[in-house]
C-alpha positions in Angstrom: -56.3 -30.6 -27.9 -57.3 -31.1 -31.5 -57.3 -34.9 -31.3 -59.6 -34.6 -28.3 -61.8 -32.2 -30.3 -61.1 -29.3 -27.9 -61.2 -26.2 -30.0 -58.3 -23.8 -29.0 -59.4 -20.3 -28.1 -57.7 -17.0 -28.8 -55.4 -17.1 -25.8 -54.1 -20.5 -26.8 -53.4 -19.4 -30.4 -51.8 -16.1 -29.4 -49.5 -17.9 -27.0 -48.4 -20.4 -29.6 -47.8 -17.8 -32.3 -45.8 -15.6 -29.9 -43.7 -18.6 -28.9 -43.0 -19.4 -32.6 -41.8 -15.8 -33.1 -39.7 -16.0 -29.9 -37.8 -19.2 -31.1 -37.8 -18.3 -34.8 -40.0 -21.4 -35.7 -41.3 -20.0 -39.0 -42.7 -23.2 -40.5 -44.7 -24.0 -37.3 -45.9 -20.4 -37.3 -47.1 -20.7 -40.9 -49.0 -23.9 -40.0 -50.7 -22.2 -37.1 -51.7 -19.3 -39.5 -53.1 -21.8 -42.0 -55.0 -23.5 -39.2 -56.5 -20.2 -38.1 -57.7 -19.4 -41.6 -59.1 -22.8 -42.4 -60.9 -23.1 -39.0 -62.5 -19.7 -39.7 -61.3 -18.4 -36.3 -62.1 -14.7 -35.8 -58.9 -12.8 -36.5 -58.9 -10.4 -33.4 -56.5 -7.4 -32.8 -54.4 -9.4 -30.5 -54.1 -12.5 -32.8 -53.2 -10.5 -35.9 -50.6 -8.5 -33.9 -49.1 -11.8 -32.8 -48.9 -13.0 -36.4 -47.3 -9.8 -37.6 -44.8 -10.0 -34.7 -44.0 -13.6 -35.5 -43.4 -13.0 -39.2 -41.4 -9.9 -38.4 -39.1 -11.8 -36.0 -38.7 -14.5 -38.7 -37.9 -11.7 -41.2 -40.8 -12.7 -43.4 -41.9 -9.1 -44.2 -44.2 -9.9 -47.1 -46.4 -12.2 -44.9 -46.3 -9.7 -42.0 -47.5 -7.0 -44.4 -50.3 -9.2 -45.7 -51.6 -9.8 -42.2 -51.3 -6.2 -41.3 -53.2 -5.0 -44.4 -56.0 -7.5 -43.7 -56.9 -5.8 -40.4 -59.4 -2.9 -40.8 -59.4 -1.2 -37.5 -55.7 -1.1 -36.5 -54.7 -0.2 -33.0 -51.3 1.1 -31.9 -50.1 -2.4 -31.0 -50.4 -3.8 -34.6 -48.9 -0.6 -36.1 -46.0 -1.0 -33.6 -45.6 -4.7 -34.5 -45.4 -3.9 -38.2 -42.9 -1.1 -37.5 -40.8 -3.5 -35.5 -40.9 -6.0 -38.4 -39.5 -3.3 -40.8 -36.9 -2.3 -38.2 -35.7 -5.9 -37.7 -34.9 -6.2 -41.5 -33.4 -2.7 -41.6 -36.1 -1.4 -43.9 -35.6 2.2 -42.8 -37.6 4.0 -45.4 -40.6 1.7 -45.0 -40.5 1.9 -41.2 -40.6 5.7 -41.3 -43.3 5.8 -44.0 -45.4 3.5 -41.9 -44.9 5.8 -38.9 -46.1 8.8 -40.9 -49.2 6.8 -42.1 -49.9 5.7 -38.5 -50.0 9.4 -37.4 -52.1 10.3 -40.5 -54.6 7.7 -39.4 -54.9 9.4 -36.0 -53.1 6.7 -34.1 -51.0 8.1 -31.3 -47.6 6.2 -31.1 -46.6 4.8 -27.7 -43.2 4.1 -26.1 -42.8 0.8 -27.9 -43.2 2.5 -31.3 -40.7 5.2 -30.5 -38.2 2.8 -29.0 -38.3 0.7 -32.1 -37.7 3.7 -34.4 -34.9 5.1 -32.2 -33.2 1.7 -32.1 -33.4 1.5 -35.9 -31.8 4.9 -36.2 -29.0 3.7 -33.9 -28.5 0.6 -36.0 -28.1 2.4 -39.3 -26.5 5.6 -38.0 -29.4 7.8 -39.0 -28.6 10.8 -36.8 -31.0 13.3 -38.4 -33.9 10.9 -38.3 -33.1 10.0 -34.7 -33.2 13.7 -33.7 -36.5 14.1 -35.5 -38.0 11.2 -33.6 -36.7 12.7 -30.4 -38.5 15.9 -31.3 -41.7 14.0 -32.0 -41.5 12.4 -28.5 -41.2 15.8 -26.9 -44.0 17.4 -28.9 -46.4 14.6 -28.4 -45.6 14.5 -24.7 -44.9 10.7 -24.9 -43.8 9.6 -21.4 -40.0 9.2 -21.3 -39.4 6.1 -19.2 -36.0 4.7 -18.5 -36.1 2.3 -21.5 -36.9 5.1 -24.0 -34.3 7.4 -22.5 -31.7 4.7 -22.7 -32.6 4.0 -26.3 -32.2 7.7 -27.2 -28.9 7.8 -25.4 -27.7 4.8 -27.3 -28.9 6.3 -30.6 -26.9 9.5 -30.1 -23.8 7.5 -29.1 -24.1 5.1 -32.1 -24.8 8.0 -34.5 -21.5 9.6 -33.5 -23.0 12.3 -31.3 -21.4 11.5 -28.0 -22.0 15.1 -26.8 -25.8 14.6 -27.4 -25.6 11.3 -25.5 -23.8 12.9 -22.6 -26.3 15.8 -22.4 -29.2 13.4 -22.3 -27.5 11.3 -19.6 -26.8 14.3 -17.4 -30.4 15.5 -17.7 -31.8 12.2 -16.7 -32.8 12.0 -13.0 -33.9 8.4 -12.8 -30.8 6.6 -14.1 -30.8 2.8 -13.6 -27.7 0.6 -14.1 -28.8 0.0 -17.7 -28.4 3.7 -18.5 -25.1 3.9 -16.8 -23.8 0.9 -18.7 -25.1 2.4 -22.0 -23.3 5.6 -21.4 -20.0 3.8 -20.5 -20.3 1.7 -23.7 -20.9 4.8 -25.8 -17.8 6.5 -24.3 -15.8 3.4 -25.0 -16.9 3.3 -28.6 -15.7 6.8 -29.1 -12.3 6.1 -27.4 -13.1 8.1 -24.3 -11.6 5.6 -21.9 -10.8 7.9 -19.1 -14.3 9.4 -19.1 -15.8 5.9 -18.8 -13.6 5.1 -15.8 -14.7 8.4 -14.2 -18.3 7.1 -14.5 -17.4 4.1 -12.4 -16.2 6.3 -9.6 -19.5 8.3 -9.9 -21.6 5.1 -9.8 -19.9 4.2 -6.5 -20.5 7.7 -5.1 -24.3 7.6 -5.8 -24.7 4.1 -4.5 -25.5 2.2 -7.7 -24.0 -1.3 -7.8 -22.2 -2.1 -11.0 -22.9 -5.5 -12.7 -21.0 -7.7 -15.1 -22.2 -5.7 -18.1 -20.7 -2.6 -16.5 -17.3 -4.1 -16.5 -17.6 -5.4 -20.1 -18.2 -1.8 -21.1 -15.3 -0.5 -19.0 -12.9 -3.1 -20.3 -13.9 -2.3 -23.9 -13.3 1.4 -23.1 -9.8 0.7 -21.8 -9.1 -1.5 -24.8 -10.0 1.2 -27.3 -8.1 3.9 -25.5 -4.9 1.8 -24.9 -5.3 1.9 -21.1 -3.7 -1.4 -20.4 -2.8 -1.0 -16.7 -6.2 0.6 -16.0 -7.9 -2.3 -17.7 -6.0 -4.8 -15.5 -7.0 -2.9 -12.4 -10.7 -2.9 -13.5 -10.6 -6.7 -13.9 -9.1 -7.1 -10.4 -11.7 -4.7 -9.0 -14.5 -6.6 -10.6 -13.4 -9.8 -8.9 -12.1 -8.7 -5.5 -14.2 -5.6 -4.7 -17.6 -6.5 -6.3 -17.3 -10.3 -6.1 -18.3 -10.7 -9.7 -17.3 -14.0 -11.4 -15.7 -13.2 -14.8 -17.6 -14.5 -17.8 -16.1 -15.5 -21.1 -16.9 -11.9 -22.4 -14.6 -10.4 -19.7 -11.8 -12.7 -20.7 -12.4 -11.7 -24.3 -12.1 -8.1 -23.3 -8.8 -8.8 -21.6 -7.4 -10.6 -24.6 -8.5 -7.7 -26.8 -6.9 -5.2 -24.4 -3.6 -6.9 -24.4 -3.6 -7.9 -28.0 -4.3 -4.4 -29.3 -1.4 -3.1 -27.2 0.9 -5.7 -28.7 1.2 -7.9 -25.6 0.3 -11.0 -27.7 2.1 -13.6 -25.5 0.4 -12.3 -22.4 -3.0 -12.4 -24.2 -2.2 -16.0 -25.3 -1.4 -16.9 -21.7 -4.8 -15.7 -20.6 -6.5 -17.9 -23.1 -4.5 -21.0 -22.0 -5.1 -20.4 -18.3 -8.7 -19.1 -18.1 -11.1 -21.5 -16.3 -13.5 -21.4 -19.3 -12.8 -23.1 -22.6 -12.0 -20.4 -25.2 -14.8 -20.0 -27.9 -14.5 -18.7 -31.4 -14.9 -15.0 -30.3 -11.8 -15.3 -28.0 -9.7 -16.8 -30.7 -10.9 -14.3 -33.3 -9.9 -11.5 -31.0 -6.4 -12.9 -30.8 -6.3 -13.5 -34.6 -7.2 -9.8 -35.1 -4.4 -8.7 -32.8 -2.0 -11.0 -34.7 -3.0 -9.4 -37.9 -2.6 -5.9 -36.4 0.9 -6.7 -35.2 1.8 -9.0 -38.1 2.5 -12.1 -35.9 2.0 -15.0 -38.3 3.1 -17.7 -35.9 0.5 -17.0 -33.2 -2.0 -16.1 -35.9 -1.7 -19.6 -37.3 -2.4 -21.1 -33.9 -5.5 -18.9 -33.5 -6.7 -19.6 -37.1 -6.4 -23.4 -36.7 -8.6 -23.2 -33.5 -11.1 -21.1 -35.4 -11.3 -23.4 -38.4 -11.9 -26.3 -36.0 -14.7 -24.4 -34.1 -16.4 -22.7 -37.0 -15.2 -24.4 -40.3 -17.8 -22.5 -42.4 -16.8 -19.0 -41.2 -14.7 -17.4 -44.0 -13.8 -14.3 -42.0 -11.0 -16.1 -40.1 -9.5 -17.4 -43.4 -9.6 -13.9 -44.7 -7.7 -12.5 -41.7 -5.1 -15.2 -42.0 -4.7 -14.4 -45.7 -4.2 -10.8 -44.7 -1.4 -11.8 -42.3 0.3 -13.8 -45.1 -0.1 -10.9 -47.5 1.7 -8.5 -45.2 4.5 -11.1 -44.9 4.6 -11.6 -48.7 3.8 -15.3 -48.2 1.9 -15.6 -51.5 2.0 -19.4 -51.6 0.2 -19.5 -48.2 -2.3 -16.9 -49.4 -3.1 -19.1 -52.5 -3.4 -22.1 -50.2 -5.9 -20.4 -47.9 -7.9 -18.9 -50.7 -8.1 -22.2 -52.6 -9.4 -23.9 -49.4 -12.1 -21.1 -49.2 -13.1 -21.6 -52.8 -13.3 -25.4 -52.3 -15.6 -24.9 -49.4 -17.8 -22.4 -51.3 -16.8 -19.5 -48.9 -17.0 -15.9 -49.9 -15.6 -12.9 -48.1 -18.2 -10.6 -46.5 -18.5 -7.6 -48.7 -17.8 -4.1 -47.3 -21.0 -2.2 -46.8 -21.2 1.5 -45.7 -24.3 3.6 -44.9 -24.7 7.4 -45.0 -27.8 9.4 -44.2 -28.6 12.4 -46.4 -31.8 14.4 -46.2 -33.6 11.8 -44.1 -32.7 8.8 -46.4 -30.2 6.1 -45.7 -28.0 5.3 -48.7 -26.0 2.0 -48.8 -22.8 1.4 -50.8 -20.9 -1.8 -51.3 -17.3 -2.1 -52.5 -17.2 -1.2 -56.2 -20.9 -0.3 -56.2 -22.5 0.3 -59.6 -26.2 0.3 -58.6 -26.7 3.7 -56.9 -28.7 6.0 -59.1 -26.0 8.7 -58.8 -23.0 6.4 -59.1 -21.5 8.4 -62.0 -21.3 11.6 -59.9 -20.0 9.5 -57.0 -17.2 8.0 -59.2 -16.3 11.5 -60.4 -15.9 12.7 -56.8 -13.8 9.6 -56.0 -11.5 10.6 -58.9 -11.4 14.1 -57.4 -10.5 12.7 -54.0 -7.8 10.5 -55.5 -6.2 13.4 -57.3 -6.2 15.7 -54.3 -4.8 12.9 -52.1 -1.9 12.5 -54.6 -1.3 16.3 -54.6 -1.1 16.1 -50.8 1.6 13.4 -51.1 -0.6 10.5 -50.1 0.6 7.0 -51.1 -1.9 4.2 -50.7 -1.3 1.4 -48.2 -2.1 -1.6 -50.3 -1.3 -4.2 -47.7 -5.1 -4.8 -47.1 -5.6 -5.9 -50.8 -5.4 -9.7 -50.9 -4.9 -10.2 -54.6 -1.3 -10.7 -56.0 -1.7 -8.0 -58.6 0.4 -4.9 -59.4 0.4 -1.9 -57.1 -1.6 0.3 -59.5 -4.5 -2.2 -59.6 -4.3 -2.6 -55.8 -4.6 1.2 -55.4 -7.6 1.3 -57.7 -9.3 -1.4 -55.6 -8.7 0.7 -52.5 -10.3 3.7 -54.1 -13.6 1.9 -54.3 -13.9 0.6 -50.8 -17.5 1.2 -49.6 -16.6 4.0 -47.1 -14.8 5.9 -49.9 -18.0 5.8 -52.0 -20.2 6.8 -49.1 -17.8 9.7 -48.4 -17.9 10.8 -52.0 -21.7 10.8 -51.9 -21.6 12.8 -48.7 -19.3 15.4 -50.3 -21.5 15.9 -53.4 -24.8 15.8 -51.5 -24.3 18.0 -48.4 -23.4 21.6 -47.8 -19.7 22.6 -47.3 -18.7 22.3 -43.6 -21.5 19.8 -42.8 -20.2 16.7 -40.9 -20.3 13.4 -42.8 -21.4 10.4 -40.8 -20.7 6.9 -42.1 -21.5 3.4 -40.7 -19.4 0.5 -42.0 -19.9 -3.2 -41.3 -16.2 -4.1 -41.4 -13.1 -2.7 -39.7 -11.6 0.3 -41.4 -8.4 -0.7 -43.2 -5.1 1.2 -42.7 -5.2 2.7 -46.2 -8.7 4.1 -45.9 -7.9 5.4 -42.4 -4.9 7.3 -43.5 -6.7 8.6 -46.6 -9.7 9.8 -44.6 -7.5 11.8 -42.2 -6.1 13.7 -45.2 -9.5 14.1 -46.8 -10.9 15.7 -43.7 -8.3 18.4 -44.0 -8.5 18.7 -47.8 -12.2 19.2 -47.8 -12.5 20.9 -44.4 -15.1 18.4 -43.2 -15.6 16.5 -40.0 -15.9 12.8 -41.0 -17.3 10.4 -38.4 -17.0 6.7 -39.2 -18.4 3.9 -37.1 -16.8 0.7 -38.1 -17.3 -2.8 -36.6 -15.3 -2.0 -33.5 -15.5 1.7 -32.7 -15.9 5.3 -33.8 -13.3 7.4 -35.7 -13.7 11.2 -35.6 -11.6 12.6 -38.4 -10.9 16.4 -38.2 -8.3 18.5 -39.8 -6.0 15.6 -40.7 -6.2 13.7 -37.4 -8.3 10.9 -36.0 -9.7 10.7 -32.5 -8.3 7.1 -32.2 -4.8 8.4 -32.3 -4.1 5.7 -34.9 -4.8 3.1 -32.2 -7.7 0.8 -33.2 
């Protein structure tokens, strides 16, 4: 167009900018932005919104904010685009501050705005903020379409409030398959496998046809609840009753189901015989099961496949190191860790979030940056002393370093969820539930300690790890020590 001296109009430029955001082509998007400025093309509401959205999707918050600030008369679409940019980069405080400014400027939020905020709350586990957004939706009489209702349902489920999710689900009259699937997935995350299976029977009674996503949720639910035979039946039902062709995700669920239950050879047979070539996710599921059940032989087979498929992913090497640690094979541990160091690999750090008084606080393992870290460490010491009084002995098998037991125990005390828990104990009223979101799987040592701490401090402690929810109450966990 430019070579033929045809000047692009607004529709052309908006289309191109939107496409750059869609595929993550940041450099092309920047070149378009430069062209727009140099050509002195009028920056309409539509074009500015597309640029904000593009920069947001490419996680270039500074540039998105500069475009946003340059627009004088902002409509709801550009406010929503900037909000979505903050949400994509987990800038929780900035997203909510912007939402408040939006309302102060007399701009009425729409369903897109609210869905973005609700999804952000779900991601970081901000239960109180999520409930507040729900209240705003009701007070401003924003139309609750199926997408917004489903987002709210997912928020309650992901924030550990499965009762709130169930209430919303039961009150909804226009449930589509997406809402049914979200409810099933939520029940599965909380270990409510039987309840999820009951929903399938209900779906069939009301005449809604399940899809492939339905069975991914159901198989996950069976896996987290240890319902092996039920899971096998679901797989058969999916194929023979509903004529759905299993995808690689379904085979992954079956490997997870069998692996968690200790049926490692059967899980391996599925991998060898499935009609689709196993990907890294399938092998990583088997490796995790081998770590859980301390099967070093099969674990090495899975690890070799993973190193071949994703040589730069250090997580698999870490899992293999864990298996060697539990088998006291320190020479193999040193070999794996040396290989990681030579490739410049670093273990993903543990990160835990906790919401207190409308703010989300993040802690990493051994954190020293939080403004109240001294009080947090004092509480960690109090937790440690009370655990010892209760007869707790730390499970140090998750600590990779070949150091003495006392040093290992100290390392466990400063895992990110312990720091978040300590902050929750010093910052909230007695009896208030503590909700934590963790980016990694909870280790055995922290799981055992948290059960005791829930009894010692008489607190409900709800932890969402990478795989599922754990509801700790009065010395027990909802997972029944099966996760």
